[in-house]
Backbone as a printed PyTorch tensor [residue, N CA C, xyz], in Angstrom:
tensor([[[ 0.8420, -1.1800,  0.0000],
         [ 0.0000,  0.0000,  0.0000],
         [ 0.8880,  1.2430,  0.0000]],

        [[ 0.4380,  2.2640, -0.7000],
         [ 1.1910,  3.5090, -0.7820],
         [ 1.0260,  4.3390,  0.4720]],

        [[ 2.0100,  5.1860,  0.6870],
         [ 1.9290,  6.0940,  1.8270],
         [ 0.9200,  7.1880,  1.5300]],

        [[ 0.2250,  7.5720,  2.5500],
         [-0.7540,  8.6470,  2.4180],
         [-0.0440,  9.9890,  2.6000]],

        [[-0.2720, 10.8880,  1.6710],
         [ 0.3400, 12.2150,  1.7730],
         [-0.3730, 13.0260,  2.8330]],

        [[ 0.4090, 13.7120,  3.6400],
         [-0.1670, 14.6210,  4.6290],
         [-0.4520, 15.9490,  3.9390]],

        [[-1.5670, 16.5330,  4.2830],
         [-1.9080, 17.8260,  3.7140],
         [-0.9090, 18.8630,  4.2030]],

        [[-0.3390, 19.5920,  3.2640],
         [ 0.6240, 20.6260,  3.6330],
         [-0.1410, 21.8350,  4.1590]],

        [[ 0.2570, 22.3060,  5.3090],
         [-0.4110, 23.4290,  5.9440],
         [ 0.0070, 24.7310,  5.2720]],

        [[-0.9640, 25.5640,  4.9820],
         [-0.6980, 26.8290,  4.3110],
         [-0.3320, 27.9000,  5.3200]],

        [[ 0.5630, 28.7500,  4.9240],
         [ 0.9690, 29.8840,  5.7470],
         [-0.2010, 30.8510,  5.9040]],

        [[-0.3520, 31.3850,  7.0960],
         [-1.4070, 32.3630,  7.3630],
         [-1.2310, 33.5850,  6.4680]],

        [[-0.0140, 34.0770,  6.3800],
         [ 0.2410, 35.2830,  5.5830],
         [-0.0520, 35.0410,  4.1110]],

        [[ 0.3860, 33.8990,  3.6090],
         [ 0.1370, 33.6140,  2.2010],
         [-1.3570, 33.4880,  1.9270]],

        [[-2.0640, 32.8890,  2.8480],
         [-3.5160, 32.7840,  2.6930],
         [-4.1580, 34.1650,  2.6900]],

        [[-3.7230, 35.0320,  3.5910],
         [-4.2740, 36.3870,  3.6440],
         [-3.9760, 37.1530,  2.3520]],

        [[-2.7410, 37.0590,  1.9000],
         [-2.3460, 37.8020,  0.7150],
         [-3.0780, 37.2880, -0.5230]],

        [[-3.3050, 35.9980, -0.5820],
         [-3.9210, 35.4060, -1.7550],
         [-5.4470, 35.5220, -1.7420]],

        [[-6.0600, 35.2930, -0.6080],
         [-7.5070, 35.0930, -0.5570],
         [-8.3240, 36.3270, -0.2090]],

        [[-7.7310, 37.3450,  0.3570],
         [-8.4950, 38.5290,  0.7560],
         [-8.3110, 39.6620, -0.2330]],

        [[-9.3900, 40.4090, -0.4400],
         [-9.3350, 41.5910, -1.2870],
         [-8.7990, 42.7600, -0.4680]],

        [[-8.2040, 43.7100, -1.1470],
         [-7.7620, 44.9230, -0.4760],
         [-6.2540, 45.0870, -0.5110]],

        [[-5.8230, 46.2150, -0.0030],
         [-4.3990, 46.5330,  0.0250],
         [-3.7120, 45.7680,  1.1560]],

        [[-2.4000, 45.7530,  1.1200],
         [-1.6360, 45.1000,  2.1870],
         [-1.8890, 45.7980,  3.5230]],

        [[-2.0400, 47.1110,  3.5100],
         [-2.3110, 47.8510,  4.7540],
         [-3.6580, 47.4370,  5.3370]],

        [[-4.6540, 47.2500,  4.4730],
         [-5.9710, 46.8090,  4.9410],
         [-5.9090, 45.3940,  5.4960]],

        [[-5.1500, 44.5440,  4.8260],
         [-4.9870, 43.1560,  5.2880],
         [-4.2530, 43.1190,  6.6230]],

        [[-3.2590, 43.9910,  6.7870],
         [-2.5120, 44.0710,  8.0440],
         [-3.4350, 44.4970,  9.1800]],

        [[-4.2460, 45.5110,  8.9440],
         [-5.1890, 45.9660,  9.9810],
         [-6.1590, 44.8490, 10.3630]],

        [[-6.6660, 44.1250,  9.3770],
         [-7.5890, 43.0260,  9.6430],
         [-6.8880, 41.9200, 10.4420]],

        [[-5.6650, 41.5840, 10.0500],
         [-4.8860, 40.5610, 10.7440],
         [-4.6870, 40.9510, 12.2080]],

        [[-4.2970, 42.2040, 12.4420],
         [-4.0540, 42.6690, 13.8050],
         [-5.3380, 42.6520, 14.6350]],

        [[-6.4500, 43.0120, 14.0120],
         [-7.7360, 43.0190, 14.7070],
         [-8.1460, 41.5940, 15.0970]],

        [[-8.0120, 40.6580, 14.1710],
         [-8.3660, 39.2590, 14.4460],
         [-7.4340, 38.6770, 15.4980]],

        [[-6.1450, 38.9870, 15.3980],
         [-5.1680, 38.4660, 16.3630],
         [-5.4550, 38.9950, 17.7620]],

        [[-5.7590, 40.2880, 17.8700],
         [-6.0570, 40.8930, 19.1730],
         [-7.3060, 40.2900, 19.8010]],

        [[-8.2430, 39.8710, 18.9630],
         [-9.4850, 39.2700, 19.4590],
         [-9.3240, 37.7820, 19.7730]],

        [[-8.1190, 37.2510, 19.5610],
         [-7.8720, 35.8420, 19.8640],
         [-8.2430, 34.8900, 18.7460]],

        [[-8.4320, 35.4170, 17.5490],
         [-8.8420, 34.5910, 16.4190],
         [-7.8070, 33.5940, 15.9400]],

        [[-6.5590, 33.7830, 16.3160],
         [-5.4960, 32.8700, 15.9190],
         [-4.9380, 32.1180, 17.1280]],

        [[-5.7780, 31.8730, 18.1150],
         [-5.3340, 31.2810, 19.3790],
         [-4.6380, 29.9290, 19.2070]],

        [[-5.0170, 29.1630, 18.2040],
         [-4.4330, 27.8300, 18.0170],
         [-3.2770, 27.8120, 17.0340]],

        [[-2.8390, 28.9720, 16.5930],
         [-1.7460, 29.0660, 15.6340],
         [-0.4060, 29.2360, 16.3440]],

        [[ 0.6310, 28.8850, 15.6560],
         [ 1.9980, 28.9990, 16.1680],
         [ 2.3500, 30.4890, 16.2810]],

        [[ 2.7200, 30.9680, 17.4760],
         [ 3.0430, 32.3950, 17.6440],
         [ 4.1710, 32.8770, 16.7360]],

        [[ 5.1690, 32.0470, 16.4970],
         [ 6.2690, 32.4460, 15.6180],
         [ 5.7690, 32.6260, 14.1880]],

        [[ 4.8550, 31.7740, 13.7700],
         [ 4.2820, 31.8900, 12.4290],
         [ 3.4240, 33.1490, 12.3210]],

        [[ 2.7110, 33.4720, 13.3800],
         [ 1.9130, 34.7060, 13.3880],
         [ 2.8040, 35.9360, 13.3000]],

        [[ 3.9170, 35.9140, 14.0370],
         [ 4.8660, 37.0380, 13.9910],
         [ 5.4210, 37.1960, 12.5750]],

        [[ 5.7430, 36.0680, 11.9380],
         [ 6.2710, 36.0850, 10.5750],
         [ 5.2200, 36.6330,  9.6000]],

        [[ 3.9880, 36.2220,  9.7710],
         [ 2.9050, 36.6980,  8.9110],
         [ 2.7120, 38.1990,  9.0630]],

        [[ 2.7410, 38.6770, 10.3020],
         [ 2.5700, 40.1130, 10.5310],
         [ 3.7240, 40.9030,  9.9250]],

        [[ 4.9350, 40.3880, 10.0540],
         [ 6.0960, 41.0640,  9.4690],
         [ 5.9700, 41.1350,  7.9510]],

        [[ 5.5360, 40.0380,  7.3540],
         [ 5.3880, 40.0120,  5.9060],
         [ 4.3360, 41.0380,  5.4560]],

        [[ 3.2400, 41.0960,  6.1710],
         [ 2.1980, 42.0660,  5.8230],
         [ 2.6960, 43.4950,  6.0050]],

        [[ 3.4770, 43.7350,  7.0740],
         [ 4.0600, 45.0760,  7.2790],
         [ 4.9930, 45.4460,  6.1280]],

        [[ 5.8120, 44.4830,  5.7040],
         [ 6.7410, 44.7260,  4.5970],
         [ 5.9910, 45.0540,  3.3090]],

        [[ 4.9390, 44.2910,  3.0010],
         [ 4.1540, 44.5510,  1.8010],
         [ 3.4630, 45.9080,  1.8770]],

        [[ 2.9540, 46.2500,  3.0520],
         [ 2.3020, 47.5470,  3.2250],
         [ 3.2940, 48.6860,  3.0060]],

        [[ 4.5170, 48.5220,  3.4870],
         [ 5.5480, 49.5440,  3.2980],
         [ 5.9260, 49.6840,  1.8280]],

        [[ 5.9780, 48.5690,  1.1350],
         [ 6.2880, 48.5980, -0.3060],
         [ 5.1770, 49.3350, -1.0560]],

        [[ 3.9310, 49.0190, -0.7180],
         [ 2.8010, 49.7010, -1.3670],
         [ 2.8360, 51.2080, -1.1160]],

        [[ 3.1480, 51.5680,  0.1220],
         [ 3.1790, 52.9780,  0.5010],
         [ 4.2620, 53.7310, -0.2800]],

        [[ 5.3840, 53.0530, -0.5150],
         [ 6.4940, 53.6760, -1.2260],
         [ 6.2970, 53.7650, -2.7190]],

        [[ 5.3260, 53.0380, -3.2290],
         [ 5.0870, 53.0200, -4.6900],
         [ 4.4460, 54.2850, -5.1870]]])
């Protein structure tokens, strides 16, 4: 019998950037609001920090454009 592939977990930031409409600044505000409300309680804190940093970087790039 073949091995069963495990579903690869998607990055929170990549999901936000891909699936939500709006600018990076809007996505960052939404992310921060959901995080503050405990919406990511079961997520890895290091991954959340990385996602927030990525959104901040994208927002800064947009602002500079």
